[in-house]
C-alpha positions in Angstrom: 151.3 20.8 40.3 147.9 20.5 38.8 147.1 22.9 35.9 143.6 24.6 35.7 142.0 26.7 33.0 140.9 30.3 33.6 138.6 32.6 31.7 138.3 36.3 32.3 135.1 38.2 31.4 134.9 42.0 31.1 133.7 44.4 28.5 136.8 46.6 29.0 139.7 44.8 27.3 142.4 47.0 29.1 141.1 45.6 32.4 141.4 42.0 31.2 144.9 42.7 29.8 145.9 44.3 33.2 144.7 41.3 35.2 146.4 38.9 32.8 149.7 40.6 33.3 149.5 40.8 37.1 150.2 37.1 37.7 152.6 34.4 36.7 149.8 32.0 35.9 151.9 29.0 35.0 153.8 29.2 38.2 150.6 29.4 40.2 149.2 26.3 38.4 146.9 28.0 35.9 147.0 28.2 32.1 147.2 31.7 30.6 143.7 33.1 30.7 141.3 33.2 27.8 138.9 36.1 27.8 135.4 37.1 26.7 133.9 40.6 26.4 130.5 39.8 27.8 128.4 37.1 29.4 126.8 35.7 26.2 130.2 35.3 24.6 131.6 33.7 27.7 128.8 31.1 27.8 129.5 30.2 24.2 133.3 29.9 24.9 132.7 27.9 28.1 130.9 25.1 26.2 134.1 24.5 24.1 136.9 25.4 26.5 135.3 24.3 29.8 137.3 26.5 32.2 137.8 25.6 35.8 137.7 29.2 37.0 135.7 32.1 35.6 136.5 35.6 36.9 133.9 38.1 35.7 132.9 41.7 36.1 129.3 42.4 37.2 128.4 45.4 35.1 128.6 44.3 31.4 126.2 44.7 28.4 123.9 42.0 27.2 124.4 39.7 30.2 125.8 40.8 33.6 128.2 38.8 35.7 125.6 37.5 38.2 123.4 36.1 35.4 126.5 34.6 33.8 127.4 33.0 37.2 123.9 31.5 37.5 124.1 30.0 34.0 127.5 28.6 34.5 126.6 27.0 37.8 123.6 25.4 36.2 125.6 23.9 33.4 128.9 23.2 35.2 128.2 22.8 38.9 131.9 22.4 39.9 133.1 25.6 38.2 134.6 28.2 40.5 133.2 31.8 40.1 135.1 34.9 41.1 133.1 38.2 40.9 134.9 41.5 40.7 133.3 45.0 40.3 133.7 48.6 41.1 130.2 48.7 42.6 130.5 48.3 46.4 126.8 47.6 47.0 125.4 45.1 49.5 122.8 43.7 47.1 125.5 42.6 44.7 127.4 40.9 47.5 124.3 39.1 48.8 123.5 37.8 45.3 127.1 36.6 44.9 126.9 34.8 48.2 123.7 33.1 47.1 125.4 31.9 44.0 128.1 30.3 46.1 130.8 32.3 44.3 134.4 31.7 45.7 135.1 35.4 46.1 133.7 38.9 45.6 136.3 41.6 45.2 136.4 45.2 44.3 138.3 47.2 41.6 141.0 48.3 41.5 142.5 44.9 42.1 145.8 44.6 43.9 148.3 42.0 42.5 149.1 40.6 45.9 145.5 40.2 46.8 144.7 38.6 43.4 147.7 36.2 43.8 146.4 35.1 47.3 142.9 34.7 45.9 144.0 32.4 43.0 146.2 30.4 45.4 143.1 29.8 47.5 141.0 28.8 44.5 143.8 26.4 43.3 143.8 24.8 46.7 140.0 24.3 46.5 140.3 22.8 43.1 143.1 20.5 44.2 141.0 19.3 47.2 138.1 18.7 44.9 140.2 16.7 42.5 141.9 14.8 45.4 138.5 13.8 46.7 137.8 12.1 43.4 141.2 10.6 42.9 142.4 9.8 46.4 143.9 6.4 46.2 142.9 5.2 49.7 139.4 6.4 49.4 138.9 4.9 45.9 140.4 1.6 47.0 138.1 1.5 50.0 135.2 2.3 47.8 136.2 -0.4 45.4 136.1 -3.0 48.3 132.6 -2.0 49.1 131.1 -2.8 45.6 127.8 -4.5 45.0 127.3 -8.0 46.4 128.4 -10.7 44.0 124.9 -12.2 43.6 123.3 -8.9 42.5 126.1 -8.2 40.1 125.8 -11.7 38.7 122.1 -11.1 38.1 122.7 -8.0 36.0 125.5 -9.7 34.1 123.1 -12.5 33.3 120.5 -9.9 32.1 122.9 -8.3 29.6 124.0 -11.8 28.4 120.4 -12.7 27.7 120.5 -15.7 30.1 117.6 -14.7 32.4 114.3 -16.4 31.4 110.8 -15.5 32.6 110.9 -18.6 34.8 114.1 -17.5 36.5 112.7 -14.0 37.1 109.8 -15.4 39.0 112.0 -17.7 41.1 115.7 -17.2 41.7 115.8 -13.4 41.0 112.5 -12.4 42.6 114.3 -10.2 45.2 115.8 -8.0 42.5 112.7 -7.3 40.5 111.5 -4.6 43.0 114.4 -2.5 41.7 113.4 -2.9 38.1 110.1 -1.1 37.6 110.7 0.4 34.2 108.4 0.7 32.3 111.2 1.2 29.7 114.8 0.0 30.1 117.8 1.5 28.3 121.3 0.1 28.8 124.2 2.5 28.8 127.9 1.5 28.6 130.4 4.0 30.2 133.6 3.4 28.3 136.7 5.0 29.9 139.6 5.7 27.6 142.8 3.9 28.5 145.0 6.3 26.5 144.2 9.5 28.5 145.0 8.8 32.2 146.0 11.6 34.6 149.4 11.7 36.1 149.8 9.7 39.4 146.6 7.8 38.6 146.1 4.2 37.5 143.4 3.1 35.1 141.5 0.9 37.6 141.3 3.8 40.1 140.3 6.2 37.3 137.5 3.7 36.5 136.4 3.9 40.1 136.4 7.7 40.1 134.1 7.7 37.1 131.9 5.1 38.7 131.5 7.2 41.8 130.7 10.3 39.7 128.1 8.3 37.8 126.4 7.2 41.0 126.2 10.9 42.1 125.0 12.4 38.8 123.1 9.7 36.9 121.6 7.0 39.0 119.1 8.8 41.2 117.3 10.7 38.4 117.1 7.6 36.1 116.7 4.9 38.8 119.9 3.5 37.4 121.4 0.1 38.4 125.2 0.1 37.7 127.6 -2.8 37.6 130.9 -3.8 35.9 131.0 -6.0 32.9 133.8 -6.8 30.4 135.9 -3.9 31.6 133.2 -1.2 31.4 130.6 0.3 33.7 127.1 -0.7 32.5 124.1 1.2 33.7 120.5 0.0 33.4 118.4 3.2 33.1 114.7 3.1 33.8 112.7 5.6 31.8 109.0 6.5 32.3 108.3 7.3 28.7 109.9 6.8 25.3 109.8 10.5 24.6 112.5 11.0 27.3 115.1 9.0 25.4 116.7 12.3 24.1 116.7 13.8 27.6 118.5 10.7 28.8 121.1 11.0 26.0 121.6 14.7 26.8 122.1 13.9 30.5 124.7 11.2 29.6 126.5 13.7 27.4 126.6 16.3 30.2 128.0 13.5 32.4 130.8 12.9 29.8 131.8 16.6 30.1 131.7 16.5 33.8 133.9 13.4 33.9 136.4 15.2 31.7 136.3 18.2 34.1 136.2 16.5 37.5 138.0 13.2 37.0 140.2 14.1 34.0 138.8 11.0 32.2 137.7 10.7 28.6 134.4 8.8 28.9 132.1 7.7 26.0 128.6 6.6 26.9 126.9 4.2 24.4 123.1 3.9 24.8 121.1 1.0 23.4 117.5 0.9 22.2 114.7 0.8 24.7 112.8 -2.3 25.7 109.8 -3.0 27.9 110.8 -6.6 28.8 113.4 -7.3 31.4 114.4 -10.4 29.5 115.2 -8.3 26.4 117.7 -6.1 28.2 120.5 -8.0 26.5 119.3 -6.6 23.2 119.6 -3.1 24.5 123.1 -3.9 25.8 124.2 -5.1 22.4 123.0 -1.8 20.9 124.9 0.1 23.5 128.0 -1.8 22.8 127.7 -1.0 19.1 127.1 2.7 20.0 130.4 2.8 21.9 132.1 1.5 18.8 130.9 4.5 16.8 133.2 6.7 18.8 135.7 6.0 16.0 133.4 7.9 13.6 131.7 10.6 15.8 134.5 11.1 18.4 135.0 10.0 22.0 134.1 11.9 25.2 130.3 12.1 24.4 127.1 10.2 24.6 126.1 8.2 21.5 122.6 6.8 21.1 122.5 3.8 18.7 119.0 4.8 17.6 120.3 8.1 16.4 123.5 6.9 14.6 122.1 3.8 12.9 119.2 4.5 10.6 116.4 1.9 11.0 117.6 0.6 14.4 114.6 -0.9 16.1 113.9 -2.7 19.3 115.4 -6.0 18.2 119.1 -5.3 19.0 121.9 -7.5 17.7 123.0 -11.1 18.0 126.0 -12.1 20.0 129.3 -10.4 19.0 131.1 -13.8 19.7 129.6 -15.1 16.5 131.9 -14.8 13.4 129.1 -13.4 11.2 128.3 -10.7 13.7 132.0 -9.6 13.7 131.5 -9.0 10.0 128.4 -7.0 10.5 130.1 -5.0 13.2 133.0 -4.3 10.8 130.5 -3.3 8.1 129.2 -0.6 10.4 132.4 1.0 11.7 135.5 -0.3 9.9 137.3 0.3 6.5 136.4 -1.6 3.4 139.8 -3.4 3.7 138.9 -4.7 7.1 135.4 -5.8 5.9 137.1 -7.7 3.1 139.5 -9.3 5.5 136.8 -10.4 7.9 134.5 -11.7 5.1 137.3 -13.7 3.4 138.4 -15.2 6.6 134.9 -16.2 7.6 134.0 -17.8 4.3 137.3 -19.6 3.6 137.6 -21.0 7.1 133.9 -21.9 7.3 133.9 -23.9 4.0 137.0 -25.8 5.0 135.7 -26.7 8.4 132.6 -28.4 7.2 132.7 -32.2 7.3 130.6 -33.0 4.2 128.7 -31.4 1.3 125.5 -31.3 3.4 127.2 -29.3 6.2 128.7 -26.9 3.6 125.2 -26.3 2.2 123.8 -25.7 5.7 126.7 -23.3 6.5 126.1 -21.4 3.2 122.3 -21.1 3.8 122.9 -19.8 7.3 125.3 -17.1 6.0 122.9 -15.9 3.3 120.0 -16.0 5.8 122.0 -13.8 8.2 122.7 -11.3 5.4 118.9 -11.2 4.7 118.3 -10.6 8.4 120.8 -7.8 8.6 119.2 -6.2 5.5 115.7 -6.2 6.9 116.7 -5.1 10.4 118.4 -2.0 8.9 115.6 -1.4 6.4 117.8 -1.8 3.3 116.1 -3.0 0.1 117.0 -6.6 -0.7 117.5 -5.7 -4.4 120.3 -3.4 -3.4 122.4 -6.4 -2.5 120.9 -9.4 -4.3 119.3 -9.8 -7.7 115.5 -10.3 -7.2 115.4 -12.3 -10.4 117.9 -14.9 -9.2 117.5 -17.8 -6.7 120.4 -16.7 -4.5 120.7 -20.0 -2.7 120.7 -22.1 -5.9 123.2 -19.8 -7.6 125.6 -19.8 -4.6 125.5 -23.6 -4.4 126.8 -23.8 -8.0 129.9 -21.7 -7.3 133.4 -23.1 -6.6 134.8 -22.2 -3.1 137.0 -19.4 -4.3 134.3 -17.9 -6.4 131.8 -18.2 -3.6 134.2 -16.4 -1.2 134.6 -13.5 -3.6 130.9 -13.3 -4.1 130.3 -13.2 -0.3 133.0 -10.6 0.1 131.4 -8.4 -2.7 128.0 -8.6 -1.0 129.5 -7.5 2.3 131.2 -4.6 0.7 128.1 -3.6 -1.1 126.2 -3.8 2.2 128.8 -1.5 3.7 128.2 1.0 0.9 124.5 0.9 1.5 125.0 1.5 5.3 127.2 4.5 4.6 124.6 5.9 2.1 121.8 5.5 4.6 123.8 7.1 7.4 124.8 9.9 5.0 121.1 10.3 3.9 120.0 10.4 7.5 122.7 13.0 8.3 121.8 15.1 5.3 118.2 14.9 6.1 118.4 16.3 9.6 121.2 18.8 8.8 119.1 19.9 5.9 116.1 20.2 8.1 118.1 22.3 10.6 119.3 24.6 7.8 115.8 25.0 6.4 114.6 25.8 10.0 117.2 28.5 10.3 116.2 30.0 7.0 112.5 30.1 8.2 113.0 31.1 11.8 116.2 33.2 12.0 114.1 36.1 13.4 113.1 34.0 16.4 115.0 35.5 19.3 114.8 32.2 21.3 116.3 30.0 18.5 119.1 27.9 20.0 120.8 24.5 19.8 118.5 23.2 22.5 115.5 24.4 20.5 116.5 22.9 17.2 117.4 19.6 18.9 114.0 19.5 20.5 112.4 20.2 17.1 114.3 17.4 15.5 114.1 15.0 18.4 117.9 14.5 18.6 120.3 14.8 21.5 122.5 17.9 21.6 125.8 15.9 21.4 124.9 13.9 18.3 123.4 16.9 16.5 126.2 19.3 17.3 128.9 16.7 16.3 127.3 15.8 12.9 126.2 19.4 12.1 129.7 20.7 12.5 131.2 17.8 10.7 128.8 18.4 7.8 128.8 22.2 7.5 132.2 23.0 9.1 130.4 25.3 11.6 128.7 25.0 14.9 125.0 25.5 14.9 125.3 28.9 16.7 128.0 29.9 14.3 125.9 29.0 11.3 122.9 30.8 12.7 125.0 33.9 13.4 126.5 33.9 9.9 123.0 33.6 8.3 121.6 36.4 10.5 124.5 38.6 9.5 123.9 37.8 5.8 120.3 38.9 6.1 121.3 41.9 8.1 123.7 43.1 5.4 120.9 42.8 2.8 118.5 44.8 5.0 121.2 47.4 5.6 122.3 47.9 2.0 119.2 47.2 -0.1 116.3 48.2 2.2 117.8 51.1 4.1 116.5 49.9 7.4 117.4 51.4 10.8 119.8 49.4 12.9 117.3 48.7 15.7 114.8 47.4 13.1 117.3 45.2 11.5 118.3 43.8 14.9 114.8 42.8 15.6 114.2 41.3 12.2 117.2 39.0 12.4 116.5 37.8 16.0 118.3 40.2 18.4 116.2 41.8 21.1 119.1 44.2 22.1 120.2 46.5 19.2 123.5 47.1 21.0 124.3 43.4 21.1 123.4 43.2 17.4 125.9 45.9 16.7 128.5 44.1 18.8 128.0 40.9 16.9 128.0 42.7 13.5 131.3 44.5 14.4 132.8 41.2 15.5 131.8 39.6 12.2 132.8 42.4 9.8 135.3 44.5 11.8 133.2 47.6 11.9 129.8 49.0 13.0 126.7 48.6 10.7 126.8 52.3 9.9 130.5 52.3 9.0 130.1 49.2 7.0 127.3 50.8 4.9 129.4 53.9 4.3 132.4 51.8 3.2 130.3 49.8 0.8 128.7 52.9 -0.7 132.1 54.4 -1.3 133.2 51.2 -3.1 
């Protein structure tokens, strides 16, 4: 039996506990419910827990159940909402119906009625899951894939094999679908290690593909095809300023794929390009972005322009090249792996050359590629090479073993510089976010979306790095800082609670008191009394 997650929301904890005890949740196909005490808390928890079913009271402080239902439906369209209340009023029922809730029931809740209700919801969830995972439907859908010629065209684009001449001749019929003016390539990588029971990896891939067609392609005029085991999407963007919006949409898609298809999907996004013939460069950037899941975590969207400082529109060279394998290793692997790749490349390369002239050419090419990598990633040349030394001449004087060790040391130094740049970039925007909180904590509208808009970053990347750097989510950090200021105002300035609430960004004094009590275990007035006693 499929297992689904449930969240209960009510400001009366005894009601939540009573409902929790009424049912044998595991037997019915649900995990034991988590619970929140109000709508705002439920929204925060839903972002992390992603429940399949939310059962909420209507009448609650700070945010009522209907408003919570609206917010949840906007963020998680497939979530099932159950409204319960002691208010038997027609207006509530009408609004619940408009929200497309699964049920509207009245307190007190009968255990038998509740059991039937959740059995019905479980059946709906099973049907929804079956529609995505039905083997016959997915197999039939797979057989109706894009015509071979069209897919071949897109594969040729990402491989960089389509010239201007070919565009005007052999591929003229496809150009009507590529209006741009900006193109971003996204790679949808489906994890092979997390496959639902009774599902094969190929069919899971098809399920993700169908979901992407429903959720991503229309808005971004996307063209999707399969290449090297992944789904590749060619996004068309009207303006460069919408790159962050695209990343956020892809990140929401990753969450939806986890919820609907039970698939762990990472979306890598390359740099934008205006030329159709340069789409291959964006693809290589997207491929590198997917690789960064080992650093930032899978199951989210990763934009290469955000994670690699200095990434421009030029993209990368072919990964089939030995040197580029080294550069890829420099970006995402351990120092030991970089050393292994560099030693293998130089030792094998020197041995394979037929004569001294070929060796020198090989060596010049390797050093030139190091220079190219430096300039593309805006790393100072003197960080790797001595500016007072003719690098080519010095290298030509070295013995093969000495030359190999020299090349390895340059690659390791380059990896250190990349890590420092990435760390500096992270510290820069995390520091900016912290400074922004210090200056704008009183702003009642301050949120993760707002700070990401201010910094020009996607929510997924910012949230991942901020938490990894500070140990807290942005909302948690903001709340802690607001409470720190609130304590100072309470103890040292003798301010009234409602004034303190407004000064630290809470429009509702009651909700401020609720958050304060949750943070310190007691109300503001009691906290002050306890501190004065001490």
